[in-house]
C-alpha positions as CSV (number, residue, x, y, z in Angstrom):
1,M,-26.5,-42.0,-167.8
2,R,-23.0,-42.0,-168.5
3,K,-21.9,-44.6,-165.8
4,L,-19.8,-47.2,-167.2
5,I,-19.3,-50.7,-165.6
6,I,-15.7,-51.6,-166.8
7,A,-14.2,-53.4,-163.8
8,F,-14.6,-56.7,-165.6
9,W,-11.5,-56.3,-167.5
10,L,-9.5,-56.5,-164.3
11,T,-10.3,-60.2,-163.9
12,L,-11.0,-61.3,-167.6
13,P,-7.2,-61.4,-168.4
14,V,-6.8,-64.0,-165.5
15,G,-9.6,-66.1,-167.0
16,L,-7.9,-66.0,-170.5
17,Y,-4.6,-67.0,-168.9
18,A,-6.2,-70.0,-167.2
19,Y,-7.7,-71.0,-170.6
20,H,-4.3,-70.6,-172.3
21,M,-2.6,-72.8,-169.8
22,G,-5.4,-75.5,-169.8
23,P,-7.4,-76.7,-172.8
24,G,-6.3,-73.8,-174.9
25,Q,-2.5,-74.3,-174.2
26,G,-0.5,-73.2,-177.3
27,H,-3.1,-70.7,-178.5
28,M,-0.8,-67.7,-178.2
29,Q,-3.5,-65.4,-179.5
30,M,-5.1,-65.7,-176.1
31,D,-2.2,-64.1,-174.6
32,A,-2.5,-61.3,-177.2
33,A,-6.3,-60.8,-176.3
34,A,-5.5,-60.5,-172.6
35,V,-3.0,-57.8,-173.2
36,L,-5.4,-56.0,-175.5
37,I,-8.3,-56.2,-172.9
38,E,-6.0,-54.9,-170.1
39,S,-4.9,-52.0,-172.4
40,A,-8.5,-51.2,-173.4
41,G,-9.5,-51.1,-169.7
42,A,-6.6,-48.8,-169.0
43,H,-7.6,-46.5,-171.8
44,A,-11.2,-46.4,-170.6
45,L,-10.3,-45.6,-167.0
46,L,-8.0,-42.8,-168.3
47,A,-10.8,-41.5,-170.4
48,E,-13.1,-41.3,-167.3
49,E,-10.5,-39.4,-165.4
50,L,-9.9,-36.9,-168.3
51,T,-13.6,-36.4,-168.7
52,A,-13.9,-35.5,-165.0
53,S,-10.9,-33.2,-165.0
54,E,-10.7,-31.7,-168.6
55,G,-13.9,-32.5,-170.4
56,E,-15.3,-34.8,-173.1
57,A,-13.0,-33.6,-175.9
58,A,-9.8,-34.4,-173.9
59,A,-10.9,-38.0,-173.4
60,R,-12.0,-38.8,-177.0
61,G,-8.5,-40.2,-178.0
62,E,-8.6,-42.4,-174.9
63,W,-12.1,-43.8,-175.8
64,A,-11.0,-44.3,-179.5
65,A,-8.0,-46.3,-178.2
66,A,-10.2,-48.3,-175.9
67,E,-12.6,-49.2,-178.8
68,A,-9.8,-50.2,-181.0
69,D,-8.4,-52.5,-178.4
70,Y,-11.7,-54.1,-177.8
71,A,-12.2,-54.7,-181.4
72,A,-8.8,-56.3,-181.8
73,A,-9.4,-58.5,-178.7
74,L,-12.7,-59.6,-180.1
75,A,-11.1,-60.7,-183.3
76,L,-9.0,-63.1,-181.3
77,M,-11.6,-64.6,-179.0
78,P,-12.5,-68.2,-179.8
79,A,-16.1,-69.1,-180.4
80,E,-16.5,-71.1,-177.2
81,R,-15.7,-68.1,-175.0
82,V,-19.2,-66.8,-175.2
83,T,-19.5,-64.9,-172.0
84,E,-16.2,-63.1,-172.4
85,T,-17.0,-62.2,-175.9
86,R,-20.3,-60.8,-174.9
87,R,-18.7,-58.5,-172.3
88,L,-16.2,-57.3,-174.9
89,R,-18.9,-56.5,-177.2
90,L,-20.7,-54.6,-174.4
91,E,-17.6,-52.6,-173.5
92,R,-16.8,-51.8,-177.1
93,A,-20.2,-50.5,-177.7
94,K,-19.9,-48.2,-174.6
95,A,-16.7,-46.8,-176.0
96,Q,-18.3,-46.3,-179.4
97,M,-20.8,-44.0,-177.9
98,F,-18.1,-41.6,-176.9
99,I,-16.5,-41.4,-180.3
100,S,-19.4,-40.4,-182.6
101,Q,-20.5,-44.0,-183.3
102,L,-23.8,-44.0,-181.6
103,P,-26.0,-45.6,-184.3
104,T,-23.3,-48.5,-184.5
105,A,-23.3,-48.7,-180.7
106,N,-27.1,-48.9,-180.6
107,A,-27.4,-51.6,-183.2
108,S,-24.8,-53.7,-181.4
109,L,-26.4,-53.3,-178.0
110,A,-29.8,-54.2,-179.5
111,S,-28.4,-57.4,-180.9
112,L,-26.5,-58.2,-177.6
113,V,-29.5,-57.6,-175.4
114,Q,-31.8,-59.9,-177.7
115,E,-29.1,-62.6,-177.7
116,L,-28.9,-62.4,-173.8
117,R,-32.7,-62.6,-173.5
118,D,-32.8,-65.6,-175.8
119,D,-30.0,-67.3,-173.6
120,P,-31.9,-69.7,-171.1
121,S,-29.4,-68.9,-168.4
122,P,-27.7,-65.5,-169.1
123,E,-25.3,-63.9,-166.6
124,A,-27.7,-61.6,-164.7
125,A,-25.1,-58.8,-164.1
126,L,-24.2,-58.9,-167.7
127,L,-27.8,-58.6,-168.9
128,A,-28.7,-55.7,-166.5
129,D,-25.5,-54.0,-167.8
130,A,-26.4,-54.5,-171.4
131,K,-29.9,-53.4,-170.9
132,S,-28.8,-50.2,-169.2
133,A,-26.3,-49.4,-172.0
134,Y,-28.9,-50.1,-174.6
135,A,-31.5,-48.0,-172.9
136,S,-28.9,-45.2,-172.7
137,S,-28.2,-45.5,-176.4
138,Q,-31.9,-45.4,-177.1
139,Y,-32.1,-42.1,-175.1
140,Y,-29.4,-40.5,-177.0
141,M,-30.7,-41.6,-180.3
142,T,-34.0,-40.2,-179.4
143,W,-32.3,-36.8,-178.6
144,L,-30.6,-36.8,-181.9
145,M,-33.6,-37.7,-183.9
146,R,-35.7,-35.0,-182.2
147,L,-33.0,-32.4,-183.1
148,E,-33.0,-33.6,-186.7
149,G,-36.7,-33.1,-186.9
150,A,-38.0,-36.7,-186.9
151,A,-41.6,-37.2,-186.4
152,R,-42.9,-38.4,-183.0
153,E,-43.9,-41.9,-184.3
154,E,-40.2,-42.3,-185.3
155,W,-38.6,-41.3,-182.0
156,E,-41.2,-42.1,-179.5
157,P,-40.8,-45.9,-179.6
158,R,-37.2,-45.5,-178.7
159,I,-37.7,-43.3,-175.6
160,E,-40.5,-45.4,-174.5
161,S,-38.2,-48.5,-174.7
162,A,-35.5,-46.6,-172.8
163,R,-38.1,-45.6,-170.1
164,Q,-39.5,-49.1,-169.5
165,T,-36.0,-50.4,-169.2
166,F,-34.9,-47.8,-166.7
167,K,-38.2,-48.4,-164.7
168,Q,-37.4,-52.1,-164.5
169,L,-33.8,-51.5,-163.5
170,A,-34.7,-49.0,-160.9
171,S,-37.2,-51.5,-159.4
172,S,-34.7,-54.4,-159.3
173,A,-31.5,-52.6,-158.5
174,I,-30.1,-51.6,-155.0
175,G,-28.0,-48.7,-153.7
176,E,-26.1,-46.5,-156.2
177,D,-27.3,-48.6,-159.2
178,Q,-31.0,-48.0,-158.0
179,A,-30.4,-44.2,-157.7
180,S,-28.7,-44.1,-161.1
181,A,-31.5,-46.1,-162.8
182,Q,-34.0,-43.8,-161.2
183,E,-32.2,-40.7,-162.5
184,D,-32.1,-42.2,-165.9
185,L,-35.8,-42.9,-165.7
186,E,-36.7,-39.3,-164.9
187,S,-34.3,-38.1,-167.7
188,A,-36.2,-40.3,-170.2
189,I,-39.6,-39.1,-169.1
190,R,-38.3,-35.4,-169.4
191,L,-37.0,-36.0,-172.9
192,A,-40.3,-37.5,-174.1
193,R,-42.3,-34.5,-172.7
194,M,-39.9,-31.8,-173.6
195,D,-40.9,-29.1,-176.1
196,L,-38.7,-29.1,-179.1
197,V,-37.7,-25.5,-178.7
198,E,-36.6,-26.1,-175.2
199,L,-34.6,-29.1,-176.3
200,Q,-32.9,-27.1,-179.1
201,G,-31.7,-24.7,-176.4
202,L,-30.0,-27.4,-174.4
203,P,-26.4,-28.4,-174.8
204,L,-26.0,-31.7,-176.6
205,P,-25.7,-34.8,-174.2
206,S,-22.4,-36.2,-173.3
207,Q,-22.5,-39.4,-175.2
């Protein structure tokens, strides 16, 4: 559920450099965007390492730094760089889920997924990644809503949406991605069926 696909930042700055040297030559803001993206990726990687070695609390500052860098890079992206902008929006939302901005991330991901679905030729990997992140945010929103005492008719549509997405991803993915989606699917099913008293006795999820 926590798996992040952040490798794109390794290649994205190269694309921005090519844009700067070609049709966007003279747009110095693209150089600044590339630096911010690389910095965000470095912060995200360090956050993952800190989470593994020291726990979620130790990584929070790095996630916050990554989110800020992604936000700054987005402000510099020209309108025609649609795919890169969408990827940055996705990575920013992922970071937000680690710094107590889950509702904001959930809304951003819902908008991004719908935008990609409306695109006649979306990048397949990006769409799958966005759908997975959105389903994860729906899962965590459901968890919090249940703890807050929300009625079933309020939280059930969210977890059902997550369940359907994880099921679709599990059936179309391969290898580790398939195993991860299957695990997420099982987690969503358990959350929907879990008694509230049992849920209250569990530690809060890591997002």
